[in-house]
C-alpha positions, 0 to 999 in steps of 0.5 A: 854843111849845105846853106839852102836858099829855099825852105822847101825840098828839092829833088832831082831827076836824071834819067840816064843810060850809059851816061858814065862819061858825062854824069861827072860833068852834069853832077859838078854843076848841080847846087850843093842845096839840093836835097835828093838826087835820083839818077833812073837807070835805063840799064846801062852796059856801062859804069853809069851807076858806079859813077853816079855812086862815086860822085854822089854817095847819096844817090838814089838809083832806080833801075827803069823797068820799061824802056824811053825817058818818059817811063823813065822820068815818071819812075823817078817821079814816083819814087821822089820824096822832094817838095819840088821836082827838078827834071834834067838830062845826064847827056850835059845839055841841061845845065844844073847851075840853072836850077836856082832860077826854075826853084826861084819860080816856084817859090815865087807863086808858079806851080810849073817852071818851064825852060824855054831856049827862045826868051832873052837869056835862052838858046841852044848850042844844039838844036838843028834847022829841021828840029827848030823849025819843027819845035816851032810849028809844034809850039803854034798848034798847041798854043792855038789848040790850048790857049797857051802861050809857050815859046817852046814846046819841046823842052825837057828841062822843067821844074814843078812843085810834087804835089801836082803829080797827079794833076799830070797825071802821066802816061808815055814812055817816049820823049813826048812826055815834055809835051805831054806835061806842058799841055796837062799842066795847063789843062790843070789850070797850073800857074806856068812860068817859064824860065829862059835856059841854054841847051848845050850840045851833049859832052859825050855819045849820041843822042836817041832823039829823031827829029822826024820819028818823035816828032810825030810821036809829039804831034800825035799828043798833041792831037790825043790831048784834044781829044782827051780834053773833048771826052772829059768835057762830055762826062762833066757835062753828063755827070751835071745833067744826071745830078740836076 
């Protein structure tokens, strides 16, 4: 019998492709009071799904229809039934034992709890010098363009109230989804709280992340969203002028 510390329900989304060896560690870190775990399987060729079901018989499995982390998360979000959605990785880099801190930030008034490796209590065992430099530059650019005060743009450990999914209006397939969520949360006027988090190294296997390729995708997302904001502002001005 679980003892739930919160009065609302919590869903954890775990996108995974060929992560059978990592799932025992990942699932072991999840708090016992989690209401729903959704594994989004990217058509794994190993025993990812079977291992997930053996570890947690109540796991819900969503089979990804396209490719990419962004698409996996979007499909997982659509299937979630919890009041709060938490997104973690299946490679062991994000620690499920930190989930209470993220959910507590929401319970205390935040709309969007954003993980950061760059505040006291956070850190990384995995980030390379080139990724760290790129992340710092992209974070600074985003803060300048959107008036945000983020300390760590490209980190995928986040939690948010499910009722804000429509405001995020997510529509990308790759790793840039983390940046897109951060920008659109700010644009939607959501209350954002940064939560210190320590990124671990992947336990088994190799990452699909490519620092240069995915860094460029993030940059394009930042610039595209600026143009999207301009178009929306012009459209609203035209609608107000017509109504007047």
